[in-house]
C-alpha positions as CSV (number, residue, x, y, z in Angstrom):
1,M,98.4,107.6,93.3
2,S,102.2,108.8,92.7
3,D,103.5,105.8,92.3
4,P,105.4,105.3,88.9
5,A,104.0,101.6,88.5
6,L,100.7,102.6,89.3
7,A,99.1,101.8,85.7
8,S,100.4,98.0,86.6
9,H,98.2,98.0,89.6
10,I,95.0,99.6,87.9
11,V,92.4,97.1,87.0
12,R,89.6,99.6,86.2
13,D,88.0,103.1,86.9
14,I,91.0,104.8,88.0
15,P,92.8,106.5,85.1
16,S,96.4,105.8,84.7
17,D,98.2,108.9,83.5
18,P,100.8,109.9,85.0
19,A,100.4,113.7,84.3
20,L,97.1,113.6,86.2
21,G,99.3,113.7,89.6
22,R,98.8,112.3,92.8
23,I,94.7,112.9,93.2
24,R,92.5,111.6,90.5
25,W,88.8,111.0,89.7
26,T,87.4,107.7,89.9
27,G,84.9,105.7,88.2
28,P,81.9,104.2,90.2
29,Q,84.0,100.7,91.1
30,P,88.0,101.6,91.5
31,T,89.8,98.6,91.4
32,L,93.4,97.9,92.1
33,H,95.5,94.7,92.1
34,C,98.3,94.5,94.4
35,T,100.8,91.7,95.7
36,L,101.9,91.5,99.5
37,P,105.6,91.6,99.8
38,D,105.2,89.5,103.3
39,D,103.0,88.1,105.7
40,G,100.4,90.4,107.7
41,P,98.9,91.8,109.6
42,W,98.0,94.1,106.8
43,L,95.3,96.8,106.8
44,A,93.3,97.9,103.2
45,V,93.5,101.6,102.4
46,F,91.3,104.1,100.8
47,D,91.9,107.6,101.2
48,F,89.7,109.8,99.2
49,D,87.5,113.0,98.5
50,V,83.7,113.4,98.4
51,H,83.5,116.4,96.1
52,G,81.1,119.3,96.9
53,V,80.1,119.5,93.2
54,T,79.3,115.8,92.9
55,F,77.7,115.7,96.3
56,R,75.0,118.7,95.5
57,Q,73.7,116.1,92.7
58,T,74.3,112.5,94.4
59,G,73.5,113.5,98.0
60,P,75.2,111.1,100.6
61,I,77.1,107.9,99.3
62,T,78.0,104.7,100.3
63,L,81.2,103.0,99.7
64,T,81.5,99.4,99.9
65,F,84.9,98.1,100.4
66,S,86.1,94.4,99.2
67,V,89.2,92.5,98.9
68,D,88.9,89.5,96.3
69,G,85.3,89.6,96.4
70,R,84.7,89.8,100.1
71,E,83.5,92.8,101.7
72,I,85.9,94.1,104.4
73,G,83.5,97.4,105.1
74,K,81.2,100.1,104.3
75,M,81.4,104.0,104.7
76,R,78.5,106.6,104.7
77,C,79.4,110.1,103.4
78,D,77.0,112.2,104.8
79,A,78.6,115.8,103.6
80,P,81.3,116.1,101.1
81,G,85.3,116.5,102.5
82,P,88.6,114.1,102.9
83,R,87.6,110.5,104.2
84,R,90.3,107.4,105.3
85,F,89.1,104.1,105.2
86,R,91.0,101.7,106.9
87,A,90.3,98.0,107.8
88,P,92.1,94.9,108.6
89,L,92.6,92.1,106.0
90,P,91.6,88.6,107.1
91,P,94.6,86.4,108.4
92,E,94.1,84.0,105.4
93,L,94.5,86.7,103.2
94,S,97.6,88.2,105.0
95,R,100.1,86.0,103.5
96,A,103.4,87.0,101.6
97,G,102.5,86.6,97.9
98,A,99.0,86.7,98.2
99,E,97.6,88.9,94.7
100,L,94.7,90.8,96.0
101,T,92.3,92.4,94.4
102,L,90.9,96.0,96.2
103,Q,87.6,97.4,95.2
104,A,85.4,100.1,96.3
105,T,81.6,100.3,95.0
106,I,80.1,103.5,95.1
107,D,76.3,103.2,95.5
108,K,75.8,106.5,93.4
109,P,78.2,107.9,91.3
110,F,77.5,111.3,89.8
111,I,76.7,111.4,86.0
112,A,78.2,114.2,84.3
113,E,75.4,116.3,82.0
114,G,77.5,116.9,79.1
115,D,79.3,113.4,78.2
116,G,77.2,111.2,80.6
117,A,80.7,110.3,82.4
118,K,80.0,108.3,85.8
119,L,82.5,109.9,88.7
120,G,82.6,107.9,91.6
121,V,85.2,110.0,94.2
122,L,88.5,111.5,94.1
123,I,91.2,109.1,95.3
124,S,94.7,110.2,96.4
125,A,95.8,106.5,98.1
126,A,94.7,102.8,97.9
127,G,96.5,99.7,98.6
128,F,97.6,97.6,101.8
129,I,99.8,98.7,104.6
130,H,101.2,97.2,107.9
131,P,99.3,98.7,111.0
């Protein structure tokens, strides 16, 4: 989340202001757009933290991860704390120049009392890496 070009990759629900630093609150569907520089294999990556305050309101949450609308995995979070999601991309998506959209959908976002803002998780890294 500290990449200077981050704003150009954000599709929705992740603030782009670099002053926010490396860890940022998401909305209920944080989404990024990335271009693979070379052929795979590739892993989808999503590092995040379930905050204790939001967890007290929502209870356990489930994140569903997708690439270009294709589900690649789910993660249930039964307690607050840090999490690391990793899943291999299907071979047909793991080609040089592929423009991919990585999305996490949070089933029960936190709803702030004051302004009604919907918060998801604290994200620290997301994208695609070679295994």
